[in-house]
C-alpha positions as CSV (number, residue, x, y, z in Angstrom):
1,X,87.9,148.0,99.7
2,X,88.6,149.6,103.1
3,X,89.3,148.0,106.4
4,X,86.0,149.2,107.8
5,X,84.1,147.5,105.0
6,X,85.9,144.2,105.8
7,X,85.1,144.5,109.5
8,X,81.4,145.2,108.7
9,X,81.3,142.3,106.3
10,X,82.7,139.9,108.8
11,X,80.5,141.1,111.6
12,X,77.5,140.7,109.3
13,X,78.7,137.2,108.4
14,X,78.9,136.4,112.1
15,X,75.4,137.5,112.7
16,X,74.2,135.5,109.7
17,X,75.8,132.3,110.9
18,X,74.2,132.8,114.3
19,X,70.9,133.4,112.7
20,X,71.2,130.3,110.5
21,X,72.1,128.1,113.4
22,X,69.1,129.4,115.4
23,X,66.9,128.6,112.5
24,X,68.3,125.1,112.4
25,X,67.7,124.7,116.1
26,X,64.1,125.8,115.7
27,X,63.7,123.3,112.9
28,X,65.2,120.5,115.0
29,X,62.8,121.5,117.8
30,X,59.9,121.2,115.4
31,X,61.0,117.7,114.3
32,X,61.9,116.5,117.9
33,X,59.1,113.8,117.8
34,X,60.8,112.1,114.9
35,X,64.4,112.7,116.0
36,X,64.0,111.7,119.7
37,X,61.6,108.7,119.1
38,X,63.6,105.6,120.0
39,X,61.5,103.5,117.6
40,X,62.6,105.4,114.6
41,X,65.5,104.0,112.7
42,X,68.8,105.9,112.9
43,X,69.1,106.1,109.1
44,X,65.7,107.8,108.9
45,X,66.8,110.3,111.5
46,X,70.0,111.1,109.7
47,X,68.2,111.4,106.4
48,X,65.7,113.7,108.0
49,X,68.6,115.9,109.2
50,X,70.3,115.9,105.8
51,X,67.1,116.8,103.8
52,X,65.4,119.2,106.2
53,X,67.7,120.8,108.7
54,X,71.1,121.0,106.9
55,X,69.8,123.0,103.9
56,X,68.3,125.6,106.2
57,X,71.6,126.1,108.0
58,X,73.8,126.0,104.9
59,X,71.5,128.0,102.6
60,X,73.8,130.5,100.7
61,X,76.9,129.6,102.7
62,X,78.6,128.4,99.5
63,X,78.4,131.9,98.1
64,X,80.3,133.8,100.7
65,X,83.7,132.8,101.9
66,X,83.8,131.5,105.5
67,X,86.6,132.0,107.9
68,X,87.7,129.1,110.1
69,X,85.6,130.4,113.1
70,X,82.4,130.2,111.0
71,X,83.3,126.8,109.7
72,X,83.9,125.7,113.3
73,X,80.5,127.0,114.4
74,X,78.8,125.1,111.6
75,X,80.6,121.9,112.3
76,X,79.8,122.2,116.1
77,X,76.1,122.7,115.2
78,X,76.2,119.6,113.0
79,X,77.9,117.5,115.6
80,X,75.4,118.6,118.2
81,X,72.5,117.6,116.1
82,X,74.0,114.3,115.0
83,X,75.0,113.5,118.6
84,X,71.4,113.8,119.8
85,X,70.2,111.5,117.1
């Protein structure tokens, strides 16, 4: 494997992480009535996040190795969503 292949692979991974977090944000926007409603129980909101939003963001992330920067981006996204619940 050449250095240019590695650079292209990591650049593609960066784009993929950005694309997945954008999809997760769109999903959160679609579910905003449930996630923002103050009458909904917190456990219901967290369960909604775990079952609907998280799989969209983490789909196929287990297959490719992530660097620390990608792991940090995913954890920031998760904290942002859970902080708004």
